[in-house]
C-alpha positions in Angstrom: -0.4 -0.1 0.1 0.9 3.4 -0.6 0.6 5.3 2.6 1.7 9.1 1.6 -1.1 10.8 -0.3 2.1 13.1 -2.2 6.7 13.2 -1.5 8.1 16.7 -1.1 11.6 15.7 -2.5 14.2 18.2 -2.0 17.7 17.2 -4.6 19.6 18.8 -2.3 19.7 15.8 0.6 23.1 15.6 2.6 23.8 12.1 2.6 22.7 10.8 -1.1 21.2 12.8 -3.8 17.3 13.4 -4.4 17.1 11.7 -7.8 19.1 9.2 -5.9 15.8 8.2 -4.0 13.5 9.4 -6.3 14.8 6.8 -9.1 14.6 3.7 -6.1 11.6 4.6 -4.8 10.4 4.1 -8.3 12.7 1.2 -8.9 10.2 -0.3 -5.9 6.7 0.6 -8.6 5.8 2.9 -6.3 3.1 5.0 -7.6 3.3 7.9 -5.5 3.3 11.5 -6.8 6.9 13.7 -6.1 7.2 17.2 -6.5 10.7 18.2 -6.6 10.9 20.9 -4.6 15.0 22.4 -5.4 17.2 25.4 -6.0 18.0 24.1 -8.8 16.4 25.4 -11.9 18.3 25.1 -15.0 16.2 23.4 -17.8 19.0 20.0 -17.6 18.0 20.0 -14.0 14.4 19.6 -14.8 14.4 17.4 -17.3 16.0 15.0 -14.9 14.1 15.3 -12.4 11.1 14.1 -14.6 12.7 11.3 -16.0 14.0 9.9 -13.0 10.1 10.0 -11.9 9.1 13.0 -10.8 5.5 14.0 -11.6 6.2 17.6 -10.7 9.0 20.3 -10.4 8.8 23.4 -8.5 12.0 26.3 -8.1 12.7 27.6 -4.7 11.7 30.4 -3.6 8.0 29.8 -4.5 5.0 30.6 -3.1 3.3 28.1 -0.9 0.3 28.8 -2.5 1.6 27.5 -5.4 2.8 24.5 -3.5 -0.8 23.9 -2.4 -2.4 23.6 -5.6 0.1 21.8 -7.0 -0.2 19.5 -5.1 -3.8 19.3 -4.6 -3.1 18.8 -8.4 -1.0 16.3 -8.1 -3.2 14.0 -5.4 -6.4 14.3 -7.6 -4.6 13.1 -10.6 -3.3 9.6 -8.7 -7.2 9.1 -7.0 -8.5 9.6 -11.0 -10.8 12.3 -8.4 -11.9 15.8 -10.6 -13.2 18.2 -8.6 -16.5 18.0 -8.4 -18.7 20.9 -10.2 -20.8 22.7 -7.3 -24.2 24.3 -7.8 -26.4 25.8 -5.2 -29.5 28.5 -5.9 -29.0 28.8 -9.4 -24.8 29.4 -9.2 -23.0 26.4 -11.0 -19.2 26.3 -10.1 -16.8 24.6 -12.3 -13.0 24.3 -9.9 -10.9 22.9 -12.5 -12.3 25.0 -15.2 -11.9 28.0 -12.9 -15.8 29.2 -14.9 -18.4 29.9 -12.7 -22.2 30.0 -14.4 -25.7 32.3 -12.7 -29.0 30.5 -14.8 -26.8 29.3 -17.8 -25.0 32.1 -17.9 -20.8 32.7 -18.0 -20.1 35.2 -14.8 -16.9 36.7 -14.7 -14.9 37.2 -11.2 -11.4 38.1 -10.2 -9.0 35.5 -8.4 -10.5 36.5 -4.9 -13.9 36.2 -5.3 -14.2 33.0 -7.0 -12.1 31.5 -4.4 -13.9 33.4 -1.9 -17.2 31.4 -3.6 -16.0 28.4 -3.9 -15.4 28.3 0.1 -18.8 29.4 0.5 -20.4 26.6 -2.1 -18.1 23.9 -0.7 -19.1 24.5 3.1 -22.5 25.3 2.5 -24.7 25.1 5.5 -21.9 26.0 7.5 -21.0 29.3 9.2 -16.9 30.8 7.9 -15.8 33.2 9.7 -13.9 36.1 8.2 -10.5 34.4 9.6 -11.6 31.8 7.6 -12.6 33.2 4.4 -9.5 35.5 4.9 -7.0 31.7 5.0 -8.7 31.1 1.8 -8.4 33.9 -0.1 -4.5 35.1 1.1 -1.3 33.8 0.9 1.0 33.5 4.9 3.0 36.5 5.2 0.6 38.5 2.5 -1.0 41.9 3.9 -4.6 42.5 4.2 -7.4 44.6 4.7 -9.6 45.0 7.2 -12.4 45.2 4.9 -11.8 43.1 2.4 -14.0 39.7 2.9 -16.9 42.6 3.3 -15.9 44.0 -0.1 -15.9 40.8 -2.1 -19.3 39.9 -0.5 -20.7 42.4 -1.3 -19.6 42.1 -5.2 -20.7 38.4 -5.1 -23.9 39.5 -3.6 -23.6 42.1 -6.7 -23.0 39.9 -9.6 -25.7 37.1 -8.0 -28.0 38.0 -5.7 -28.5 39.6 -1.8 -29.8 36.7 -0.6 -27.0 34.5 -1.7 -24.7 34.6 1.4 -26.1 35.9 4.3 -24.1 37.9 7.0 -23.9 35.5 10.4 -23.5 39.5 13.0 -20.7 39.0 14.6 -19.6 35.5 13.7 -19.1 35.2 9.8 -21.0 33.8 6.4 -23.4 31.3 5.3 -23.9 30.2 2.2 -27.4 28.1 2.8 -27.2 24.4 1.0 -31.4 25.3 0.0 -30.7 29.0 -1.0 -33.9 29.9 -4.0 -32.8 32.3 -6.8 
């Protein structure tokens, strides 16, 4: 069995090269997805890593959000699963295609609006605090405007309909599971 969902492998290991670790892993027919994370940034280095059996290659320095997204994609592909199409109150969100429809018409959303809508739809029926939503919208270390979540919620309400997202005073925001448009 494969006990790990994915492996993040640094090529600059102290005793054994990361490529050798990867070769040994693959020689045992291990199919665990492997992402190489390294400062070695030449095209030749990337080719060697991918040819040795890596599924992805990320160069340092990197953004934690990008690392997390790449790992989610590797794990999703390895499991054969795709992100489910989410639908509530006539709003359809396709995470894989990064597309939103309202009453079967495309709706243009900024990246932050999309991330906020996605988080709320994934957690439909649950109240999410402002802090929880900020975690979905911003990478670690990003400067966060004090009213950013409120502004994005306002934009989403304007683009869809006012009752799509409910404000739970002093607690957070809620997208009801069975809201009618």
